[in-house]
C-alpha positions in Angstrom: 0.0 0.0 0.0 1.9 3.0 -1.4 1.5 6.6 -0.2 3.3 9.4 -1.9 4.9 11.8 0.6 5.8 15.5 -0.1 8.1 17.3 2.4 8.2 21.1 2.5 11.4 22.1 4.3 14.6 20.0 4.4 16.5 21.5 7.3 17.5 19.6 10.4 14.2 17.9 11.0 13.1 17.7 7.3 16.4 16.2 6.3 16.3 13.6 9.1 12.7 12.6 8.2 13.6 12.2 4.5 16.6 10.1 5.5 14.4 7.9 7.7 11.8 7.4 4.9 14.4 6.5 2.3 16.9 4.5 4.4 14.5 2.7 6.6 11.7 2.2 4.0 11.8 -1.6 4.3 11.7 -1.6 8.1 8.8 0.9 8.1 6.8 -1.2 5.6 7.5 -4.4 7.6 6.2 -2.7 10.8 3.4 -0.6 9.5 2.4 -2.3 6.2 2.9 1.0 4.4 5.1 1.9 1.5 5.9 5.5 2.1 7.6 7.0 -0.9 9.3 10.4 -0.9 7.9 11.9 -4.1 8.9 15.6 -3.8 10.9 17.7 -1.3 10.8 21.5 -1.2 14.2 23.1 -0.4 15.6 26.6 -0.3 18.8 25.9 -2.2 18.8 23.2 -4.9 22.6 23.1 -5.0 23.1 22.4 -1.3 24.3 18.9 -0.2 21.6 16.8 1.5 21.8 14.0 4.1 19.4 11.9 1.8 19.7 10.6 -1.7 17.0 11.6 -4.1 16.9 12.2 -7.9 17.3 15.9 -8.7 13.9 16.0 -10.3 12.3 15.2 -6.9 13.7 18.5 -5.4 12.1 21.9 -5.9 12.6 25.4 -4.6 9.0 26.1 -5.1 7.0 24.8 -2.1 3.7 25.0 -3.9 5.1 22.4 -6.4 5.2 19.9 -3.6 1.5 20.4 -2.8 0.4 20.5 -6.4 2.3 17.3 -7.5 -0.5 14.7 -8.3 1.7 11.9 -6.9 2.0 13.6 -3.5 -0.9 12.3 -1.4 0.3 13.5 2.0 2.2 16.8 2.8 4.7 17.3 5.6 5.3 20.9 6.5 8.7 21.5 8.3 9.5 25.0 7.2 8.5 26.7 10.4 7.2 30.2 10.9 3.8 31.6 9.9 4.4 32.2 6.2 4.7 30.8 3.7 4.1 27.7 5.8 0.5 28.7 6.6 -0.4 29.2 3.0 1.2 25.8 2.1 -0.7 24.0 4.8 -4.0 25.6 3.8 -3.3 24.9 0.1 -2.8 21.2 0.9 -5.9 20.9 3.1 -8.0 22.6 0.5 -6.7 20.1 -2.0 -7.9 17.3 0.3 -4.4 16.2 1.3 -3.7 15.3 4.9 -1.0 17.4 6.5 1.6 16.6 9.2 3.5 19.6 10.8 5.9 20.3 13.6 5.3 24.0 13.4 4.2 25.1 16.9 4.0 28.8 15.9 1.6 28.0 13.1 -0.5 25.6 15.2 -0.7 28.1 18.1 -1.7 30.9 15.8 -4.0 29.3 13.2 -4.6 25.9 14.6 -8.4 26.3 15.1 -8.9 27.6 11.6 -6.8 24.9 10.0 -8.3 22.2 12.2 -11.8 23.3 11.0 -10.6 23.2 7.4 -9.2 19.7 7.8 -12.4 18.6 9.4 -14.4 20.1 6.5 -12.2 18.4 3.9 -12.3 15.1 5.8 -8.5 14.8 6.1 -6.0 14.7 9.0 -4.0 17.6 10.4 -1.5 16.1 12.9 1.2 17.9 14.9 2.6 15.6 17.5 6.1 17.1 17.0 5.0 20.6 17.6 5.4 20.2 21.4 8.1 18.3 23.2 10.0 17.1 20.1 10.3 13.3 20.5 8.0 13.2 23.6 4.6 11.7 22.7 2.2 14.2 24.3 -0.2 15.4 21.7 -1.7 12.0 21.0 -2.2 11.1 24.7 -3.9 14.4 25.3 -6.2 14.3 22.2 -6.9 10.6 22.2 -5.8 8.5 25.2 -6.9 11.0 27.8 -9.9 12.4 25.9 -12.3 10.9 28.4 -10.4 12.1 31.5 -11.2 15.3 33.3 -7.7 16.9 33.4 -7.1 19.6 36.0 -3.6 20.8 35.1 -0.9 20.3 32.5 2.5 21.9 33.0 6.0 21.3 32.0 9.4 22.3 30.7 8.8 22.6 27.0 11.9 24.6 25.9 15.2 22.7 26.0 17.3 25.9 25.4 16.1 27.6 28.5 16.3 24.5 30.6 19.9 24.0 29.5 20.8 27.6 30.4 19.1 27.5 33.8 20.7 24.1 34.6 24.2 25.4 33.9 23.6 28.6 35.8 22.3 26.7 38.8 24.9 23.9 38.9 28.0 25.9 37.9 27.1 29.5 39.0 27.9 30.6 35.4 26.6 34.0 34.1 23.6 34.0 31.8 25.5 35.5 28.9 28.3 32.9 29.1 25.9 30.0 29.2 23.8 31.4 26.3 27.0 31.6 24.2 27.8 28.0 25.0 24.2 26.9 24.1 24.7 28.6 20.7 28.0 26.8 20.1 26.4 23.5 21.0 23.4 24.1 18.7 20.9 24.3 21.5 20.2 28.0 20.9 19.7 29.9 17.6 21.9 32.8 16.6 18.9 34.9 17.6 17.6 33.2 20.7 14.8 35.7 21.4 11.9 33.3 20.9 13.4 30.8 23.4 14.7 33.1 26.2 11.7 35.5 26.0 9.3 32.6 26.6 7.5 33.1 23.3 8.4 29.5 22.1 7.1 28.0 25.3 4.0 30.2 25.2 3.0 28.8 21.7 3.5 25.2 23.1 1.5 26.1 26.3 -1.4 27.3 24.1 -1.4 24.0 22.2 -1.3 21.9 25.3 -4.0 23.9 27.1 -6.3 23.8 24.0 -6.0 20.0 23.8 -6.2 19.4 27.5 -9.3 21.5 28.2 -11.0 21.5 24.8 -11.1 25.3 24.7 -9.1 26.9 21.9 -6.3 29.2 23.2 -4.1 31.2 20.9 -0.4 31.6 21.6 -0.7 35.4 21.8 -3.2 35.0 24.7 -0.6 33.3 26.9 1.1 35.7 29.4 4.8 35.0 29.4 8.1 36.0 31.0 11.5 34.8 29.9 14.8 34.0 31.6 16.9 36.8 30.3 16.5 38.7 33.5 17.3 35.8 35.8 20.3 36.4 38.1 22.6 33.6 39.5 22.0 34.9 43.0 18.3 34.0 42.9 19.1 30.5 41.5 21.4 30.0 44.5 19.0 31.4 47.0 16.2 29.3 45.6 18.3 26.2 46.0 19.0 27.2 49.6 15.3 27.5 50.2 14.6 24.0 48.7 13.7 25.0 45.1 15.1 24.9 41.6 14.1 27.5 39.0 12.6 26.3 35.8 10.8 28.1 32.9 7.4 26.4 33.3 4.4 26.4 31.0 1.4 25.9 33.2 -2.2 25.4 32.1 -5.1 24.6 34.5 -8.8 24.7 34.5 -11.2 26.2 37.0 -14.8 27.2 37.1 -13.7 30.7 36.1 -11.8 29.6 32.9 -8.5 28.2 31.7 -5.5 29.8 33.2 -2.3 29.6 31.1 1.1 31.2 31.6 4.8 30.8 31.0 7.0 32.0 33.9 10.3 31.3 35.6 9.1 29.3 38.6 10.6 28.0 41.8 9.9 24.2 41.8 10.4 22.2 45.0 13.4 19.8 44.9 11.1 16.8 45.5 8.9 17.6 42.5 9.6 15.4 39.4 10.1 18.4 37.2 13.0 19.6 39.4 15.1 16.6 38.2 14.8 17.5 34.5 18.3 18.8 33.6 20.0 20.1 30.5 18.1 20.3 27.2 15.5 17.7 28.2 11.8 18.4 28.2 9.1 17.1 30.5 5.3 17.5 30.7 3.4 16.8 33.9 -0.3 15.9 33.5 -2.8 15.8 36.4 -6.4 14.5 36.3 -9.1 13.3 38.7 -8.8 9.6 37.8 -5.3 9.3 36.5 -3.6 11.2 39.3 -0.3 12.3 37.9 1.6 11.4 34.7 5.0 12.5 33.6 6.2 12.5 30.0 9.9 13.2 29.6 12.6 12.9 27.0 14.5 14.8 24.3 12.5 17.9 23.4 14.5 19.0 20.4 16.9 17.8 17.7 16.5 16.4 14.3 16.3 12.7 15.1 13.8 12.8 18.0 11.6 15.3 16.3 11.7 13.4 13.0 10.6 10.3 14.8 7.5 12.1 16.2 6.8 13.4 12.7 7.1 9.9 11.2 4.6 8.6 13.7 2.1 11.2 12.5 2.9 10.4 8.9 2.1 6.7 9.5 -1.2 7.6 11.2 -2.2 10.0 8.5 -1.3 7.5 5.7 -3.4 4.8 7.3 -6.4 7.1 7.5 -5.8 8.1 3.9 -5.8 4.5 2.7 -8.8 3.7 4.8 -10.7 6.4 2.9 -12.0 8.1 6.1 -10.8 9.6 9.3 -10.0 6.7 11.6 -9.5 9.2 14.5 -12.2 11.8 14.9 -10.8 15.3 14.8 -10.5 17.3 18.1 -13.3 19.8 18.3 -12.7 23.0 20.3 -15.1 25.2 22.2 -14.7 29.0 22.2 -11.8 30.3 24.3 -12.3 30.6 28.0 -8.9 32.2 28.9 -8.7 33.6 32.4 -7.3 37.1 32.5 -3.7 37.2 33.7 -4.6 39.4 36.7 -7.1 36.8 38.1 -4.6 33.9 38.1 -3.7 32.9 41.6 0.0 32.4 42.3 2.6 32.3 45.0 5.6 34.4 44.6 9.3 34.7 45.8 10.5 38.2 46.4 14.1 39.4 46.9 14.1 43.0 48.3 17.1 45.2 49.1 15.9 47.3 52.1 17.3 49.9 54.4 18.0 48.1 57.7 16.1 50.2 60.2 13.4 49.5 62.9 10.0 49.0 61.5 11.0 48.2 57.9 9.6 44.7 57.9 6.3 45.9 59.5 5.9 48.5 56.7 6.6 45.9 54.0 4.2 43.4 55.6 1.6 46.2 55.7 2.0 46.8 51.9 1.4 43.1 51.2 -1.5 43.1 53.7 -3.2 46.1 52.0 -3.4 44.1 48.8 -4.4 40.9 50.6 -1.2 39.0 49.9 -0.3 36.8 52.8 3.4 36.2 53.6 4.3 32.6 54.2 8.0 33.0 55.2 10.7 35.6 55.5 14.5 35.5 55.7 16.8 38.4 56.3 20.5 38.7 55.6 22.8 41.5 56.6 22.5 44.1 59.4 23.2 47.8 59.3 23.0 49.9 56.1 21.2 47.7 53.7 19.9 44.2 54.1 18.4 41.5 51.9 14.9 40.3 52.6 13.7 37.0 50.9 9.9 36.5 51.1 7.7 33.7 49.9 4.0 34.4 49.8 0.8 32.3 49.8 -1.4 32.4 46.8 -3.0 35.6 45.7 -4.2 37.0 42.3 -1.5 38.3 40.0 -3.1 41.7 40.0 -2.8 41.9 43.8 0.9 41.0 43.6 1.5 43.6 40.9 -0.2 46.3 43.0 2.0 45.3 46.0 5.2 45.5 43.9 4.2 49.0 42.7 3.7 50.2 46.3 6.9 48.5 47.5 8.9 50.4 44.8 7.5 53.7 46.2 8.4 52.8 49.8 11.4 54.7 51.1 12.5 51.7 53.2 12.8 49.6 50.0 15.9 50.4 48.0 15.1 47.8 45.3 12.7 45.1 44.3 15.6 43.0 43.0 13.7 39.9 41.9 10.2 38.5 41.6 9.6 34.9 40.7 6.6 32.5 40.8 6.5 29.6 43.2 5.0 26.2 42.3 3.8 25.5 45.8 0.1 25.3 45.6 0.3 27.1 42.2 
């Protein structure tokens, strides 16, 4: 049973996928019963050397040629970005061709529209590799756990930031030095903004939240903070307090809506996510009946991501040959995003204060005025200036923000040096 495959984008992941389909064709057919033939590959530079062997007439620098080739029955989009990738995916779906993509930015931005188009045309739109690279998480959320009432999905979904935070925590290295190392190792792009700003993780958080709670959430609706302002001092102090700092994507459902955010967060040492080091990813799922599940593994890289893409290609090919959608498409309800200010969270504060009688009382009064309860306080230094470390109980983000504004106006506070979220009860 032959299926003609068209691949748009032959970079790290696209090249690895084409190599798998060509070099492991016999093994794939023996295991799946499918003969998956690479018919056309869209590339930027026709003269560039490739890690796979295909006749020259199967390469094109016009991505639309891949979709329009009558021998291409299934399209794999691995270009990344919103355009021209979005137009290519739309063109393929309108032509009645199933699409597999690893493009988290596109899915987070236009996933609802494209899912509806795929449903209308009766073909598959699959994106397992859009979140977590080689970690199987999309299929469990959309299929295996579809009947479970999930309460929270959270995780480390960006390997670059986890690598940087791990090195800073364990070696005390400066952010700029570790970022440079990550770029040399290929973990970070030459322009790392999407990773370190939290934008990449926010797109993935939107996808996870939409699938977990059946309410479509766009990537732009996810509040996010990055790691570029993190100081080694706070990583060390967090460790002393029993925490490790991770950039977490968190999505949870309540009666008021779906709360989603991406923030640097203090995670207790005993929590499973605290042990995820280096460029690894991990996603933690909680539900009424299942309790807690942890999915962990390589979150990036050509081979792991290509493996996830190939799994989707096999599923989509089987549906294509069956002449119908074997797996019903996920249907989403209108967005129920909870406003950022209404999200309850605990926070860690590092304040530089003028060490004088009554300072702590005035700071506690500020928090009290905004109904933020202090869970614990540590002070270091006496005379002149001192450092106060505070961890609070849960309170709305808007209350925390108002308290910070008042603290910055307080004469006794020289600097609000750091503010981070805390996972405890979050």
